[in-house]
C-alpha positions as CSV (number, residue, x, y, z in Angstrom):
1,M,0.0,0.0,0.0
2,P,1.2,3.6,-0.7
3,K,2.6,5.9,2.0
4,F,0.9,9.3,2.3
5,S,2.4,12.7,3.1
6,L,-0.1,15.0,4.8
7,I,0.9,18.6,4.4
8,T,-0.6,21.2,6.7
9,V,-0.1,24.9,6.1
10,C,-0.9,27.3,8.9
11,K,-0.2,30.8,10.3
12,N,-1.7,32.1,13.5
13,A,-4.5,29.5,13.5
14,A,-3.8,27.5,16.6
15,P,-7.4,26.2,17.2
16,A,-7.8,25.2,13.6
17,L,-4.4,23.5,13.5
18,Q,-5.4,21.6,16.7
19,R,-8.5,20.2,14.9
20,T,-6.5,19.1,11.9
21,L,-3.7,17.4,13.9
22,Y,-6.3,15.6,16.1
23,S,-8.2,14.4,13.0
24,A,-5.0,13.0,11.4
25,K,-4.0,11.3,14.7
26,Q,-7.3,9.4,14.6
27,Q,-6.6,7.7,11.3
28,T,-6.5,3.9,11.4
29,F,-4.0,3.7,8.6
30,A,-0.6,4.4,10.1
31,D,1.7,4.6,7.1
32,Y,1.8,8.3,6.6
33,E,4.0,11.3,7.5
34,H,2.6,14.6,8.7
35,I,4.4,17.8,7.6
36,V,3.5,21.2,9.1
37,I,4.6,24.4,7.3
38,D,4.0,27.3,9.6
39,G,4.3,30.9,8.3
40,G,6.0,32.2,11.5
41,S,3.0,32.2,13.9
42,T,2.9,34.4,17.0
43,D,-0.1,32.8,18.6
44,N,-0.4,29.5,20.5
45,T,0.7,27.5,17.4
46,F,3.9,26.2,19.1
47,K,1.9,24.9,22.1
48,V,-0.3,22.9,19.7
49,L,2.8,21.6,17.8
50,A,4.4,20.6,21.1
51,E,1.2,18.8,22.2
52,Y,1.2,16.8,18.9
53,K,4.9,16.4,18.5
54,D,4.8,12.6,18.5
55,Y,2.4,12.7,15.5
56,I,4.3,15.3,13.4
57,D,7.3,14.2,11.3
58,K,8.6,17.5,9.9
59,V,8.0,21.1,10.9
60,I,9.1,24.4,9.2
61,S,8.3,27.7,10.9
62,E,9.4,30.7,8.9
63,P,7.9,33.6,7.0
64,D,6.6,32.8,3.5
65,T,5.3,34.7,0.5
66,G,1.8,33.1,0.6
67,V,-0.1,29.8,1.0
68,Y,1.3,28.3,-2.2
69,N,4.8,29.1,-1.3
70,A,4.2,27.2,1.9
71,M,2.6,24.3,0.1
72,N,5.6,24.1,-2.2
73,K,7.9,23.9,0.8
74,G,5.8,20.9,2.0
75,I,6.0,19.2,-1.4
76,R,9.8,19.5,-1.4
77,L,9.9,17.9,2.1
78,A,7.5,15.1,1.3
79,G,8.6,11.5,1.1
80,G,5.3,9.7,0.6
81,G,4.0,8.3,-2.6
82,Y,0.8,10.5,-2.5
83,L,0.4,14.0,-1.1
84,L,-2.7,15.5,0.5
85,F,-3.0,19.1,1.6
86,L,-4.8,19.1,4.8
87,N,-4.5,22.7,5.8
88,A,-5.3,24.2,9.2
89,G,-9.0,23.7,9.9
90,D,-9.5,20.8,7.5
91,I,-10.4,17.5,9.0
92,F,-10.9,14.0,7.7
93,L,-14.6,12.9,7.5
94,H,-13.9,9.8,9.5
95,E,-11.0,7.7,10.8
96,N,-10.8,5.2,7.9
97,V,-10.3,7.7,5.0
98,L,-6.6,6.9,4.5
99,H,-7.2,3.2,4.7
100,M,-10.0,3.4,2.0
101,V,-7.8,5.5,-0.3
102,A,-4.8,3.2,0.2
103,E,-6.9,0.2,-0.8
104,Q,-8.0,1.9,-4.0
105,L,-4.5,3.1,-4.9
106,T,-3.1,-0.4,-4.4
107,R,-5.2,-1.6,-7.3
108,K,-4.2,1.2,-9.7
109,T,-1.5,3.9,-9.7
110,V,-2.7,7.3,-10.9
111,D,-1.5,10.9,-10.9
112,V,-4.5,12.3,-9.1
113,F,-7.1,10.4,-7.0
114,F,-10.0,12.6,-6.1
115,G,-13.5,12.8,-4.5
116,H,-15.9,15.3,-3.1
117,T,-15.5,17.7,-0.2
118,L,-17.9,18.6,2.6
119,S,-17.8,22.4,3.1
120,L,-18.7,23.6,6.6
121,D,-19.4,27.1,7.8
122,R,-18.4,26.9,11.4
123,V,-20.2,30.2,12.3
124,T,-23.7,29.2,11.0
125,G,-23.3,25.5,11.2
126,K,-24.4,25.1,7.6
127,A,-22.8,22.5,5.5
128,F,-23.0,21.2,1.9
129,I,-21.2,18.7,-0.2
130,R,-19.2,20.1,-3.1
131,T,-19.7,17.3,-5.6
132,Q,-17.3,16.5,-8.4
133,L,-18.1,15.1,-11.8
134,P,-16.8,11.5,-12.1
135,Y,-14.2,12.6,-14.7
136,V,-12.2,15.7,-15.5
137,N,-11.1,17.3,-18.8
138,R,-10.6,20.6,-20.5
139,L,-14.3,21.3,-20.6
140,T,-15.1,20.5,-17.0
141,L,-12.0,22.5,-15.8
142,W,-13.5,25.6,-17.4
143,G,-16.4,25.5,-14.9
144,S,-14.7,24.1,-11.8
145,T,-11.5,22.5,-10.6
146,I,-10.7,19.5,-8.4
147,A,-10.7,20.6,-4.8
148,H,-7.2,20.2,-3.5
149,Q,-8.5,19.2,-0.1
150,A,-10.0,16.0,-1.7
151,A,-7.1,15.3,-4.1
152,F,-4.4,12.8,-3.4
153,I,-1.6,13.7,-5.8
154,N,1.2,11.4,-6.8
155,R,4.5,12.9,-5.7
156,R,5.9,11.9,-9.1
157,A,3.4,14.2,-10.8
158,F,4.8,17.2,-9.0
159,A,8.3,16.1,-10.1
160,E,7.2,15.8,-13.7
161,I,4.7,18.7,-14.0
162,G,6.2,21.2,-11.6
163,L,5.2,22.8,-8.4
164,Y,2.4,25.4,-7.8
165,E,2.9,28.7,-9.7
166,E,3.4,31.1,-6.8
167,S,2.6,34.2,-8.9
168,F,-1.1,33.1,-8.4
169,Q,-2.0,33.9,-4.8
170,I,-5.5,32.4,-4.8
171,L,-5.9,29.9,-7.7
172,A,-2.5,28.3,-8.1
173,D,-4.1,24.9,-7.5
174,Y,-6.5,25.6,-10.4
175,E,-3.6,26.6,-12.6
176,W,-1.7,23.4,-11.6
177,F,-4.7,21.1,-12.4
178,C,-5.1,22.9,-15.8
179,R,-1.4,22.4,-16.5
180,A,-1.4,18.8,-15.3
181,I,-4.6,17.7,-17.2
182,I,-4.7,19.9,-20.3
183,I,-0.9,20.1,-21.1
184,H,0.5,16.9,-19.5
185,N,-2.6,14.7,-19.8
186,C,-2.1,13.3,-16.3
187,S,-4.2,10.4,-15.2
188,C,-7.1,11.1,-12.8
189,Q,-9.3,8.6,-10.9
190,Y,-12.6,9.6,-9.3
191,Y,-13.9,7.9,-6.3
192,D,-17.4,8.6,-5.0
193,F,-16.6,9.5,-1.4
194,V,-16.0,12.5,0.8
195,P,-12.5,12.4,2.4
196,V,-12.3,15.8,4.0
197,V,-14.5,18.5,5.7
198,Y,-13.3,21.9,4.5
199,G,-13.9,25.0,6.5
200,L,-15.4,27.9,4.6
201,D,-12.8,30.5,5.7
202,G,-10.1,30.1,3.1
203,L,-9.0,32.5,0.4
204,S,-11.2,30.9,-2.3
205,S,-14.3,31.2,-0.1
206,A,-14.3,35.0,0.2
207,P,-17.6,36.9,-0.5
208,A,-18.2,37.7,-4.1
209,N,-17.8,41.4,-3.7
210,S,-14.5,41.2,-1.7
211,D,-11.1,42.2,-3.0
212,I,-10.0,38.6,-2.7
213,A,-12.9,37.4,-4.9
214,K,-12.0,40.1,-7.5
215,R,-8.4,38.9,-7.4
216,A,-9.5,35.3,-7.8
217,W,-11.6,36.2,-10.9
218,Q,-8.6,38.1,-12.4
219,E,-6.4,35.0,-11.8
220,R,-9.0,32.7,-13.3
221,R,-9.2,34.9,-16.4
222,I,-5.4,34.8,-16.8
223,I,-5.3,31.0,-16.3
224,R,-8.0,30.4,-18.9
225,Q,-6.3,32.6,-21.4
226,K,-3.1,30.6,-20.9
227,Y,-4.7,27.1,-21.3
228,Y,-7.6,27.6,-23.7
229,N,-7.3,28.5,-27.4
230,K,-9.3,31.4,-29.0
231,L,-12.2,29.1,-30.0
232,G,-12.5,27.7,-26.6
233,L,-12.4,31.1,-25.0
234,L,-15.1,32.4,-27.5
235,V,-17.4,29.4,-26.9
236,Y,-17.0,28.7,-23.2
237,Q,-17.3,32.4,-22.2
238,N,-20.9,32.2,-23.3
239,D,-22.7,30.5,-20.4
240,F,-25.5,29.2,-22.7
241,F,-23.1,27.4,-25.0
242,Y,-20.9,26.2,-22.2
243,W,-23.6,24.5,-20.3
244,K,-25.0,23.0,-23.5
245,F,-21.6,21.5,-24.2
246,L,-21.1,20.3,-20.7
247,R,-24.5,18.5,-20.6
248,L,-23.7,16.8,-23.9
249,N,-20.3,15.9,-22.5
250,V,-21.8,14.3,-19.4
251,F,-24.4,12.5,-21.5
252,I,-21.6,11.0,-23.7
253,Y,-19.7,9.9,-20.6
254,K,-22.8,8.1,-19.2
255,V,-23.4,6.3,-22.5
256,W,-19.7,5.3,-22.6
257,K,-19.9,4.0,-19.0
258,K,-23.0,1.9,-19.8
259,L,-21.3,0.4,-22.9
260,R,-18.3,-0.5,-20.8
261,R,-20.4,-2.3,-18.2
262,K,-22.1,-4.3,-21.0
263,E,-18.7,-5.4,-22.3
264,K,-17.7,-6.7,-18.9
């Protein structure tokens, strides 16, 4: 079975970090390392790290230039076969998640193994499942990306494709998935499950009228221009045509799946 590297990025988020470390400690699958990349916290982060020191394998605490700079530091330190970014505040849905994923990845080696996420607003208590289509391609990536909280990424893929592009402060994960899937044709395997509960307090969860959301939209536009040709930009920018193409794409996928089942 594969070994996992759990990478947790944090800064001045001691209570959230404690939830994440406790969740990882509860996993029944033991073959993983936990890496914590702290951005130079001044709160009680070090007390939390000391409390869980027996369950943490590597720690860096130093200023960084942003969340993706910190995540790249974690990638460079990782020794596991598959990497999961379980940032401060993110928790596993239950204690058997890593065991379930390990069983699946023992059967087939892929670049990206992904599922859904359960998004939770800790203030209101409201939660919803952010579902993923059972496949990913150029068309689906225009509308949404794989949630990195629910993506187990082969360390080899980062070595071959590269790290996160740190010039993108909010959507570098989206840029990486576009680069990996559209340019490098990396292999992706969908699994119908929810591995992680994701707190709605990250950069990409900002209100639509906030400066962060505006910056995210600017980054999305730059990424799309980078990875889609003029025809794709022209067609997909029209919501009517995009959703028509997406529905047709989903229909074709379902027909293909039925034909494959009959062949078996």
